[in-house]
SEMIRO-684108 format. One record per atom (N, C-alpha, C, O, CB): residue in one letter; y, z, x. Coordinates in steps of 0.05 Angstrom, whole numbers, padded with zeros to 5 digits, always signed. Glycine has a CB too. Example, Ala and Ser with C-alpha at 12.3 -4.5 7.8 and 13.67 -1.06 7.14 Angstrom:
REM residues 2
a-00114+00156+00264 a-00090+00156+00246 a-00066+00156+00264 a-00066+00169+00285 a-00089+00181+00226 s-00045+00142+00257 s-00021+00143+00273 s+00001+00157+00258 s+00023+00161+00268 s-00012+00114+00282 
END
This chain:
REM residues 199
m-00024+00000+00016 m+00000+00000+00000 m+00025+00000+00017 m+00045-00012+00010 m+00000+00024-00019 t+00024+00013+00040 t+00047+00014+00058 t+00039+00008+00087 t+00016+00015+00095 t+00061+00042+00057 d+00056-00006+00102 d+00048-00013+00129 d+00062+00005+00150 d+00058+00000+00173 d+00055-00042+00134 r+00077+00024+00141 r+00091+00041+00160 r+00075+00067+00163 r+00059+00074+00146 r+00119+00047+00151 n+00079+00080+00186 n+00066+00106+00190 n+00078+00127+00172 n+00103+00130+00172 n+00067+00114+00220 v+00062+00142+00158 v+00072+00163+00141 v+00057+00189+00148 v+00035+00188+00159 v+00068+00157+00111 e+00071+00211+00143 e+00059+00237+00147 e+00035+00240+00128 e+00037+00234+00104 e+00079+00259+00144 h+00013+00249+00139 h-00011+00254+00122 h-00006+00280+00107 h-00002+00301+00118 h-00037+00257+00140 l-00006+00278+00080 l-00001+00300+00063 l-00025+00309+00047 l-00043+00293+00042 l+00022+00294+00044 r-00026+00334+00040 r-00047+00345+00023 r-00035+00346-00005 r-00015+00360-00010 r-00057+00373+00032 v-00047+00331-00024 v-00035+00327-00050 v-00053+00339-00072 v-00077+00335-00073 v-00030+00298-00056 l-00040+00354-00090 l-00054+00364-00114 l-00045+00345-00137 l-00022+00339-00140 l-00047+00394-00120 i-00065+00337-00153 i-00059+00320-00176 i-00068+00335-00201 i-00091+00344-00202 i-00073+00292-00174 a-00051+00337-00221 a-00058+00351-00245 a-00051+00333-00269 a-00029+00321-00271 a-00043+00378-00247 n-00069+00331-00288 n-00065+00316-00312 n-00087+00324-00332 n-00110+00330-00323 n-00066+00285-00307 e-00081+00325-00357 e-00102+00333-00376 e-00121+00310-00382 e-00142+00314-00394 e-00089+00343-00402 r-00114+00286-00373 r-00131+00263-00378 r-00146+00255-00352 r-00134+00248-00332 r-00115+00239-00388 k-00173+00256-00353 k-00189+00250-00330 k-00186+00221-00322 k-00186+00214-00298 k-00218+00255-00336 d-00182+00203-00342 d-00179+00174-00335 d-00154+00169-00319 d-00153+00152-00301 d-00179+00158-00360 r-00133+00184-00324 r-00108+00182-00309 r-00111+00193-00281 r-00100+00183-00262 r-00084+00195-00324 l-00126+00215-00279 l-00131+00227-00253 l-00146+00206-00236 l-00139+00202-00212 l-00148+00253-00255 a-00165+00193-00248 a-00181+00173-00233 a-00164+00149-00224 a-00170+00137-00203 a-00204+00163-00251 l-00143+00143-00238 l-00125+00121-00230 l-00107+00129-00208 l-00100+00113-00190 l-00109+00111-00254 v-00098+00154-00208 v-00078+00163-00188 v-00090+00169-00161 v-00078+00164-00140 v-00064+00188-00199 v-00115+00179-00160 v-00128+00186-00135 v-00128+00163-00115 v-00120+00167-00092 v-00156+00196-00140 p-00137+00139-00122 p-00138+00118-00102 p-00110+00109-00093 p-00106+00100-00070 p-00152+00094-00113 i-00090+00111-00110 i-00063+00104-00102 i-00053+00124-00081 i-00042+00115-00061 i-00043+00105-00127 v-00057+00149-00086 v-00049+00170-00066 v-00064+00166-00040 v-00052+00168-00018 v-00054+00198-00077 a-00090+00160-00041 a-00105+00155-00017 a-00096+00130-00002 a-00095+00130+00023 a-00135+00152-00024 s-00088+00110-00017 s-00078+00085-00004 s-00052+00090+00011 s-00044+00074+00028 s-00075+00063-00024 l-00037+00111+00004 l-00012+00118+00018 l-00018+00134+00043 l+00000+00140+00058 l+00006+00134-00001 g-00043+00140+00048 g-00051+00155+00072 g-00052+00185+00068 g-00052+00200+00088 g-00032+00149+00093 h-00053+00194+00043 h-00054+00222+00038 h-00081+00231+00027 h-00098+00214+00019 h-00032+00230+00017 e-00086+00257+00029 e-00111+00268+00020 e-00107+00283-00007 e-00090+00300-00009 e-00123+00287+00041 v-00124+00276-00026 v-00123+00290-00052 v-00141+00315-00049 v-00165+00312-00045 v-00133+00272-00076 i-00129+00338-00049 i-00144+00363-00044 i-00153+00376-00069 i-00171+00393-00069 i-00128+00382-00028 a-00141+00369-00092 a-00149+00381-00117 a-00141+00363-00140 a-00120+00350-00140 a-00137+00409-00121 r-00159+00362-00160 r-00153+00347-00185 r-00157+00367-00207 r-00180+00375-00213 r-00171+00322-00188 e-00136+00375-00220 e-00138+00396-00241 e-00131+00385-00268 e-00114+00368-00271 e-00121+00419-00234 i-00145+00396-00288 i-00140+00389-00316 i-00130+00413-00332 i-00112+00411-00348 i-00165+00377-00329 e-00143+00436-00327 e-00137+00460-00342 e-00114+00476-00331 e-00112+00480-00306 e-00162+00478-00343 v-00097+00485-00348 v-00073+00501-00340 v-00083+00527-00326 v-00071+00534-00306 v-00056+00508-00365 k-00103+00539-00336 k-00112+00565-00324 k-00122+00562-00296 k-00123+00581-00280 k-00135+00576-00342 d-00130+00537-00288 d-00141+00533-00261 d-00120+00525-00241 d-00124+00530-00217 d-00162+00512-00263 v-00099+00513-00250 v-00080+00500-00230 v-00065+00521-00213 v-00060+00515-00190 v-00061+00483-00245 g-00058+00544-00224 g-00044+00564-00209 g-00061+00575-00185 g-00052+00574-00163 g-00036+00588-00226 p-00085+00584-00191 p-00102+00594-00169 p-00109+00572-00148 p-00110+00578-00125 p-00128+00605-00181 v-00113+00548-00157 v-00118+00526-00138 v-00094+00521-00121 v-00097+00517-00097 v-00126+00500-00153 t-00070+00521-00132 t-00046+00517-00117 t-00043+00539-00096 t-00036+00534-00073 t-00021+00517-00136 a-00048+00564-00104 a-00045+00587-00086 a-00066+00585-00063 a-00060+00591-00040 a-00049+00613-00101 r-00090+00577-00070 r-00112+00576-00050 r-00109+00552-00031 r-00112+00555-00007 r-00139+00574-00065 e-00103+00528-00042 e-00103+00504-00026 e-00076+00498-00012 e-00076+00484+00008 e-00109+00481-00044 r-00054+00510-00022 r-00028+00506-00010 r-00022+00476-00005 r-00018+00468+00018 r-00026+00521+00016 p-00021+00460-00026 p-00015+00431-00022 p+00013+00426-00012 p+00031+00443-00015 p-00019+00416-00049 d+00017+00403+00000 d+00044+00395+00009 d+00061+00385-00014 d+00086+00388-00014 d+00042+00374+00031 v+00048+00373-00034 v+00062+00363-00057 v+00043+00362-00080 v+00019+00359-00077 v+00074+00334-00051 a+00054+00364-00105 a+00037+00362-00129 a+00048+00340-00147 a+00072+00338-00151 a+00036+00390-00144 l+00030+00324-00158 l+00037+00304-00178 l+00026+00314-00204 l+00001+00317-00207 l+00026+00276-00170 v+00043+00317-00224 v+00034+00326-00250 v+00039+00303-00270 v+00062+00295-00275 v+00048+00352-00260 g+00017+00293-00281 g+00019+00270-00300 g+00023+00280-00328 g+00013+00300-00337 g-00005+00253-00298 l+00038+00264-00343 l+00042+00269-00371 l+00018+00256-00386 l+00016+00231-00386 l+00069+00258-00382 g+00001+00272-00398 g-00022+00262-00412 g-00017+00260-00442 g+00004+00249-00450 g-00047+00279-00407 e-00035+00271-00458 e-00032+00270-00487 e-00010+00289-00496 e+00004+00283-00516 e-00058+00277-00500 s-00008+00312-00483 s+00010+00332-00492 s+00032+00339-00471 s+00025+00346-00449 s-00005+00358-00499 s+00057+00336-00479 s+00078+00343-00460 s+00077+00373-00455 s+00084+00381-00432 s+00105+00334-00471 e+00070+00389-00474 e+00069+00418-00470 e+00048+00425-00449 e+00053+00443-00432 e+00062+00432-00497 h+00025+00411-00449 h+00004+00416-00429 h+00016+00410-00401 h+00012+00426-00382 h-00021+00399-00435 a+00029+00387-00398 a+00040+00379-00372 a+00062+00399-00363 a+00063+00406-00340 a+00052+00351-00374 l+00078+00409-00382 l+00099+00428-00375 l+00087+00455-00366 l+00097+00468-00349 l+00117+00432-00399 e+00065+00463-00379 e+00051+00487-00371 e+00039+00484-00343 e+00040+00503-00327 e+00029+00495-00391 l+00028+00460-00337 l+00018+00455-00310 l+00041+00458-00289 l+00037+00470-00268 l+00005+00426-00308 i+00064+00446-00296 i+00087+00447-00278 i+00095+00476-00274 i+00100+00485-00251 i+00110+00431-00289 d+00096+00492-00295 d+00103+00520-00293 d+00085+00535-00274 d+00095+00550-00257 d+00102+00534-00321 k+00059+00531-00277 k+00040+00546-00260 k+00043+00538-00231 k+00042+00556-00213 k+00011+00540-00269 i+00047+00513-00225 i+00050+00504-00197 i+00076+00514-00185 i+00076+00524-00163 i+00048+00473-00195 v+00098+00511-00200 v+00124+00520-00190 v+00124+00550-00186 v+00137+00559-00167 v+00146+00512-00210 r+00111+00565-00203 r+00110+00594-00200 r+00097+00602-00174 r+00104+00623-00162 r+00094+00606-00223 e+00078+00586-00164 e+00066+00592-00138 e+00085+00585-00115 e+00082+00595-00093 e+00040+00576-00134 a+00106+00569-00121 a+00127+00561-00102 a+00115+00551-00076 a+00127+00555-00054 a+00145+00584-00096 a+00092+00539-00077 a+00078+00529-00053 a+00088+00501-00045 a+00087+00495-00021 a+00048+00529-00058 c+00096+00485-00064 c+00102+00458-00058 c+00120+00446-00079 c+00123+00457-00101 c+00077+00441-00055 p+00133+00423-00073 p+00149+00410-00094 p+00131+00397-00114 p+00109+00388-00107 p+00169+00390-00081 v+00140+00394-00138 v+00125+00381-00160 v+00140+00356-00168 v+00164+00356-00172 v+00121+00401-00184 i+00125+00335-00171 i+00135+00309-00180 i+00121+00303-00206 i+00097+00304-00208 i+00130+00286-00159 a+00137+00297-00227 a+00125+00289-00253 a+00118+00259-00251 a+00134+00243-00242 a+00146+00295-00276 l+00094+00253-00260 l+00084+00226-00260 l+00083+00216-00289 l+00069+00226-00306 l+00056+00224-00247 l+00099+00195-00294 l+00101+00184-00321 l+00087+00157-00323 l+00088+00140-00304 l+00130+00181-00330 h+00074+00152-00345 h+00061+00126-00350 h+00078+00109-00369 h+00072+00085-00372 h+00033+00130-00361 a+00098+00121-00381 a+00117+00107-00398 a+00143+00124-00398 a+00142+00148-00394 a+00106+00104-00427 p+00166+00111-00402 p+00191+00127-00402 p+00190+00149-00423 p+00181+00145-00446 p+00214+00108-00407 d+00200+00172-00415 d+00200+00195-00434 d+00223+00214-00425 d+00218+00234-00413 d+00173+00210-00435 p+00248+00207-00432 p+00271+00223-00424 p+00270+00252-00433 p+00279+00270-00418 p+00297+00211-00435 a+00259+00257-00456 a+00258+00285-00466 a+00239+00302-00448 a+00245+00325-00441 a+00248+00286-00495 f+00216+00290-00440 f+00198+00304-00423 f+00211+00309-00395 f+00209+00330-00384 f+00172+00288-00419 v+00224+00289-00384 v+00237+00291-00358 v+00257+00313-00359 v+00259+00329-00340 v+00250+00264-00350 r+00273+00315-00380 r+00293+00336-00383 r+00280+00364-00383 r+00289+00382-00369 r+00309+00332-00409 e+00258+00367-00398 e+00244+00393-00399 e+00231+00399-00372 e+00231+00421-00363 e+00223+00392-00421 a+00219+00378-00360 a+00206+00382-00334 a+00226+00391-00313 a+00220+00408-00295 a+00191+00357-00325 s+00250+00380-00314 s+00271+00387-00295 s+00279+00417-00298 s+00285+00430-00278 s+00296+00369-00297 k+00278+00427-00322 k+00284+00455-00327 k+00262+00473-00316 k+00268+00496-00309 k+00287+00460-00358 r+00238+00462-00314 r+00215+00478-00305 r+00213+00477-00274 r+00196+00491-00263 r+00190+00468-00317 g+00228+00460-00261 g+00228+00460-00232 g+00218+00435-00218 g+00213+00436-00193 g+00212+00482-00223 v+00213+00413-00231 v+00205+00389-00217 v+00228+00379-00200 v+00251+00382-00206 v+00195+00367-00237 f+00221+00366-00177 f+00241+00356-00159 f+00246+00326-00164 f+00267+00316-00155 f+00232+00360-00131 a+00228+00312-00178 a+00232+00284-00184 a+00212+00275-00204 a+00194+00290-00212 a+00230+00267-00158 h+00215+00251-00214 h+00194+00238-00230 h+00190+00210-00220 h+00209+00196-00211 h+00202+00239-00260 i+00166+00201-00222 i+00159+00173-00214 i+00143+00161-00236 i+00132+00175-00253 i+00143+00173-00187 s+00142+00135-00235 s+00127+00120-00256 s+00105+00104-00243 s+00107+00095-00220 s+00146+00101-00272 d+00082+00101-00257 d+00061+00085-00245 d+00068+00055-00247 d+00052+00039-00238 d+00034+00091-00260 d+00091+00049-00259 d+00100+00021-00258 d+00112+00015-00230 d+00114-00008-00222 d+00121+00016-00280 d+00121+00036-00216 d+00135+00033-00190 d+00118+00044-00167 d+00129+00059-00151 d+00162+00047-00191 v+00093+00037-00166 v+00075+00048-00146 v+00085+00043-00118 v+00081+00059-00099 v+00047+00036-00149 e+00098+00020-00114 e+00109+00013-00087 e+00130+00034-00078 e+00135+00037-00054 e+00121-00015-00088 d+00143+00047-00096 d+00164+00066-00090 d+00154+00095-00087 d+00170+00113-00081 d+00186+00065-00110 w+00129+00100-00092 w+00119+00127-00091 w+00124+00141-00065 w+00134+00164-00064 w+00089+00128-00097 q+00118+00128-00042 q+00121+00141-00016 q+00150+00148-00011 q+00156+00169-00001 q+00110+00123+00006 s+00168+00130-00018 s+00197+00136-00014 s+00205+00160-00031 s+00220+00177-00021 s+00214+00111-00021 s+00196+00161-00055 s+00202+00183-00073 s+00191+00209-00061 s+00204+00230-00062 s+00191+00179-00101 i+00166+00208-00051 i+00154+00232-00039 i+00170+00241-00015 i+00174+00265-00011 i+00124+00226-00032 d+00178+00222+00002 d+00194+00229+00026 d+00220+00243+00018 d+00227+00264+00030 d+00201+00204+00042 i+00234+00233-00002 i+00259+00245-00011 i+00254+00273-00022 i+00269+00291-00016 i+00272+00227-00033 v+00233+00276-00038 v+00227+00302-00050 v+00221+00322-00029 v+00230+00345-00030 v+00203+00299-00069 l+00205+00315-00008 l+00199+00334+00013 l+00224+00342+00028 l+00226+00366+00036 l+00178+00321+00032 r+00242+00324+00033 r+00267+00331+00046 r+00284+00351+00029 r+00294+00371+00039 r+00284+00306+00053 r+00286+00344+00004 r+00302+00362-00014 r+00289+00389-00017 r+00303+00409-00019 r+00304+00349-00042 f+00262+00390-00018 f+00248+00415-00020 f+00253+00432+00005 f+00257+00457+00003 f+00217+00411-00024 a+00252+00420+00029 a+00258+00434+00054 a+00286+00445+00054 a+00291+00467+00062 a+00253+00416+00078 e+00305+00428+00045 e+00333+00437+00043 e+00336+00460+00024 e+00351+00479+00029 e+00351+00414+00035 f+00322+00459+00001 f+00323+00480-00018 f+00313+00506-00006 f+00326+00527-00010 f+00306+00472-00043 h+00291+00505+00008 h+00281+00530+00021 h+00299+00540+00042 h+00302+00565+00045 h+00253+00524+00032 e+00312+00522+00058 e+00331+00532+00078 e+00355+00546+00064 e+00364+00567+00073 e+00341+00508+00095 l+00365+00534+00043 l+00387+00546+00028 l+00379+00573+00016 l+00394+00592+00016 l+00397+00527+00006 e+00355+00573+00004 e+00344+00598-00008 e+00342+00619+00014 e+00348+00643+00009 e+00317+00593-00021 g+00333+00612+00038 g+00331+00630+00060 g+00358+00641+00069 g+00361+00664+00075 g+00316+00617+00083 a+00378+00623+00070 a+00405+00631+00078 a+00416+00651+00058 a+00428+00671+00066 a+00423+00606+00080 f+00412+00646+00032 f+00422+00665+00011 f+00407+00691+00014 f+00419+00713+00012 f+00417+00653-00017 g+00381+00690+00020 g+00366+00715+00024 g+00375+00731+00048 g+00377+00755+00046 g+00336+00708+00027 r+00381+00717+00070 r+00391+00730+00094 r+00418+00743+00088 r+00424+00765+00097 r+00392+00711+00117 r+00435+00728+00074 r+00462+00739+00068 r+00459+00764+00051 r+00473+00784+00055 r+00479+00717+00054 a+00442+00762+00030 a+00439+00785+00012 a+00428+00809+00028 a+00437+00832+00023 a+00419+00778-00011 l+00410+00805+00046 l+00399+00827+00062 l+00420+00839+00080 l+00422+00864+00082 l+00375+00817+00079 t+00437+00823+00092 t+00459+00833+00109 t+00478+00849+00092 t+00488+00870+00100 t+00473+00809+00123 e+00484+00839+00068 e+00503+00853+00050 e+00492+00880+00042 e+00506+00900+00041 e+00509+00836+00025 r+00466+00881+00037 r+00453+00907+00030 r+00455+00927+00053 r+00461+00950+00050 r+00424+00903+00022 a+00449+00916+00077 a+00450+00934+00101 a+00479+00944+00105 a+00483+00968+00112 a+00441+00918+00126 k+00499+00927+00102 k+00527+00936+00104 k+00533+00957+00084 k+00546+00977+00090 k+00546+00912+00101 g+00524+00954+00059 g+00528+00974+00038 g+00516+01001+00045 g+00528+01021+00040 g+00517+00964+00012 i+00492+01000+00056 i+00479+01025+00064 i+00495+01039+00086 i+00499+01063+00085 i+00450+01020+00074 l+00504+01023+00106 l+00520+01035+00128 l+00546+01046+00118 l+00556+01066+00127 l+00524+01014+00150 m+00559+01031+00100 m+00584+01040+00088 m+00581+01067+00074 m+00597+01085+00077 m+00595+01019+00068 e+00559+01070+00059 e+00554+01094+00044 e+00547+01117+00063 e+00557+01140+00060 e+00532+01090+00024 r+00531+01112+00083 r+00521+01133+00101 r+00542+01143+00120 r+00543+01166+00128 r+00497+01124+00116 h+00560+01124+00129 h+00579+01131+00150 h+00608+01133+00139 h+00627+01137+00154 h+00578+01110+00172 s+00611+01129+00113 s+00638+01130+00100 s+00657+01111+00114 s+00679+01119+00122 s+00649+01158+00100 i+00648+01086+00118 i+00665+01066+00131 i+00669+01042+00113 i+00656+01040+00092 i+00652+01057+00158 d+00688+01025+00121 d+00693+01001+00104 d+00674+00978+00112 d+00658+00981+00131 d+00722+00992+00107 e+00675+00956+00097 e+00657+00934+00101 e+00659+00922+00129 e+00638+00916+00141 e+00662+00913+00080 d+00683+00917+00138 d+00687+00906+00165 d+00674+00923+00187 d+00662+00913+00205 d+00716+00901+00171 s+00678+00949+00184 s+00667+00968+00204 s+00637+00967+00203 s+00624+00969+00224 s+00677+00997+00199 a+00626+00966+00179 a+00596+00964+00176 a+00585+00939+00189 a+00565+00940+00203 a+00588+00966+00147 f+00599+00917+00186 f+00590+00892+00198 f+00592+00894+00228 f+00574+00885+00243 f+00605+00868+00187 r+00615+00905+00238 r+00618+00908+00267 r+00595+00925+00279 r+00585+00920+00300 r+00645+00920+00274 m+00589+00947+00264 m+00567+00965+00272 m+00541+00949+00275 m+00526+00952+00295 m+00564+00988+00253 l+00535+00933+00255 l+00510+00917+00256 l+00511+00898+00279 l+00491+00896+00294 l+00506+00902+00229 r+00533+00884+00282 r+00535+00864+00303 r+00533+00876+00331 r+00519+00865+00348 r+00561+00848+00301 e+00546+00899+00335 e+00545+00912+00361 e+00517+00922+00367 e+00507+00919+00389 e+00565+00936+00361 r+00504+00935+00347 r+00477+00945+00352 r+00458+00921+00357 r+00440+00924+00374 r+00468+00961+00327 s+00462+00899+00344 s+00446+00875+00348 s+00449+00866+00377 s+00429+00859+00390 s+00455+00853+00329 r+00473+00866+00387 r+00478+00857+00415 r+00466+00876+00435 r+00453+00868+00454 r+00509+00854+00420 v+00471+00902+00430 v+00460+00923+00449 v+00430+00923+00450 v+00418+00924+00471 v+00470+00951+00440 d+00417+00920+00426 d+00388+00921+00425 d+00375+00894+00430 d+00351+00891+00432 d+00379+00931+00398 n+00392+00873+00433 n+00383+00846+00437 n+00364+00838+00415 n+00342+00827+00420 n+00369+00843+00465 r+00372+00843+00390 r+00357+00836+00366 r+00374+00818+00349 r+00398+00819+00349 r+00348+00862+00351 k+00360+00801+00333 k+00375+00785+00314 k+00388+00803+00293 k+00376+00823+00285 k+00356+00764+00301 l+00412+00795+00285 l+00426+00811+00265 l+00409+00814+00239 l+00409+00835+00227 l+00453+00799+00259 i+00396+00793+00231 i+00380+00794+00206 i+00357+00813+00209 i+00350+00827+00190 i+00370+00766+00198 d+00345+00815+00233 d+00323+00833+00237 d+00333+00862+00236 d+00319+00880+00226 d+00309+00828+00264 l+00356+00867+00248 l+00368+00893+00247 l+00375+00901+00218 l+00371+00924+00210 l+00393+00895+00265 a+00387+00882+00203 a+00394+00887+00175 a+00369+00894+00159 a+00369+00913+00143 a+00407+00862+00162 a+00347+00880+00164 a+00322+00886+00150 a+00312+00914+00157 a+00302+00929+00140 a+00300+00865+00158 a+00315+00922+00183 a+00306+00949+00191 a+00323+00970+00177 a+00312+00991+00169 a+00308+00951+00222 v+00349+00965+00174 v+00366+00984+00161 v+00358+00987+00132 v+00355+01010+00121 v+00396+00976+00162 v+00354+00965+00118 v+00346+00965+00090 v+00319+00978+00087 v+00315+00995+00069 v+00346+00937+00078 d+00299+00971+00103 d+00273+00983+00101 d+00273+01013+00108 d+00260+01029+00094 d+00253+00968+00119 g+00287+01020+00129 g+00288+01048+00138 g+00304+01066+00118 g+00298+01089+00115 g+00301+01050+00165 h+00322+01054+00104 h+00339+01068+00085 h+00322+01081+00063 h+00328+01102+00053 h+00360+01050+00072 r+00300+01068+00056 r+00282+01079+00035 r+00269+01105+00043 r+00261+01120+00026 r+00261+01058+00028 l+00267+01110+00069 l+00254+01134+00079 l+00273+01158+00082 l+00265+01180+00085 l+00241+01128+00106 l+00299+01152+00080 l+00319+01173+00084 l+00326+01186+00058 l+00325+01174+00037 l+00344+01161+00098 p+00334+01212+00059 p+00343+01225+00035 p+00371+01214+00027 p+00385+01202+00044 p+00345+01256+00039 k+00378+01217+00002 k+00404+01207-00008 k+00427+01220+00008 k+00447+01206+00014 k+00407+01213-00038 q+00425+01246+00013 q+00446+01261+00028 q+00433+01273+00052 q+00410+01281+00051 q+00460+01282+00010 p+00448+01275+00074 p+00437+01289+00097 p+00428+01318+00089 p+00443+01332+00076 p+00458+01290+00121 q+00405+01325+00098 q+00395+01352+00092 q+00405+01372+00112 q+00406+01366+00136 q+00364+01352+00091 p+00413+01396+00103 p+00422+01416+00121 p+00399+01425+00140 p+00376+01427+00132 p+00434+01441+00106 v+00407+01431+00164 v+00387+01440+00183 v+00381+01469+00178 v+00399+01486+00177 v+00396+01436+00213 t+00356+01476+00175 t+00348+01504+00169 t+00341+01517+00196 t+00326+01506+00212 t+00325+01506+00149 q+00351+01541+00200 q+00344+01556+00224 q+00320+01574+00218 q+00318+01586+00197 q+00369+01574+00233 p+00301+01575+00237 p+00278+01592+00233 p+00285+01622+00233 p+00267+01639+00230 p+00257+01587+00254 
END
């Protein structure tokens, strides 16, 4: 199907129709990818996604749009890979609902030649999404650590950040690692310093 070198991907395919699964598998294989799972039942797709950790999932719209949306929900909940909705006919209402559930794109079996390009774009966007999510997580962790230091040392936000940055430099540790240590260690400390008791 393609004459260029592509990254070998592990692909999960889900559809309630076995005949559609059978049509999609050889197309994915012809792109140079490995189909690691073919799922039909909603109850099975979550555990398979968690166990197999696919690089990408293709969820086909079969007889029931609700079934396909439930498949998407289960895969997205595992947050293991991006999900692409596979349509056999235009269905704007389904695409709208699927986008609310977390799909990164939709492709049509009318445009098989474009599948690899769509997969490439989705993988890039998914990686960017995770980087952004990680940046927000790191910022939130740093903000929590600053809040703990502000409360414990009765200092302002700038002073708390300087304290973190200075300790990070002195200890030769990443600031985010130090922030995590503050947040994790904070759970072990009492709310107020305890008075020292003399024997």
